[in-house]
N, C-alpha and C positions, 0 to 999 in steps of 0.2 A: 504494500500500500504506500502510495506517495502522499506525504503529509506536508502541508503548508502551515507553519506555526505563526499565529498572530499573537505577538507578545513573547518575549524571551527572558522573562524573569525566572524565579526559582522553579516554578512548575514547567514552564516552557523548556528550560534547560534539562529538567528531569526527563521529559518526554523525548527530547533530542538524544539524551544519553541512552535511554532504554530502547529506542526505536529499532536499532539493528538486531537486538535480541529477539524481536518479534517479526523479523523479516519486513520491516518498514523502512522507508527512506525519507529523510527530511529534505525536501526539494527547495525549500525557501523559508526564510525567517523575515517576517515583517515587524520590525521594531527599530525605529530610528535611534534608540538608545543602545542598541546592541552593535558590537563590532562586526557581527555576521549579517547585518541588515541587507536584505536582498532587493530592495527597491520598493516602489509603491504597490499596493494591492490592486490598483486600478489597471495594471498592465494586462493585456490580452494573453500574454504568454502563459499565465496561470491556468487558462481554460483547459489546455491539453496536458499540462504538466502535473496536475494535482488531482488526487482522488478525493481528498477531504482536507478541510482546513479546521484547525483547532484554535479557538479564540481564548486566550488567557489575558486579554487586555483589561483596561479599566472600564467601569460601567458606562461612562459617557461615550466610549468608542464602540461599544457593541452594536448599537443600532446602525450607524453608518457602515460598519464592517459587514453586518448581515445583509444590508441592502446591496452592497457591492458584490458580495458572494453570490447573491441571487441573480444579479445582472450577468455575472460571469458563468452562471450555471454550476457553481461549486457547492457541494454539500458541506455543511459546517456543523461543528460541535462547539457549544459554548460552555465554558467551565469557569467557575469562580471558586475562590478559596476563602477561608476565614469566615 
């Protein structure tokens, strides 16, 4: 499974670390604060490169992220902690 991570904090990093053990690949990280930031979510390249996006962002970012994922036709999982 090809995963796009939205947010690369503690949980995003944990998913990235564990992904290979579950035969998953992190194809991109959308987080301007991360040194591994892959560019904006709005790019069409994600349409064919991603099976699912996992959103670990802040509450105010979730709605625009979900709207963009829907426009791109990408399935999403929204996860929060705390």
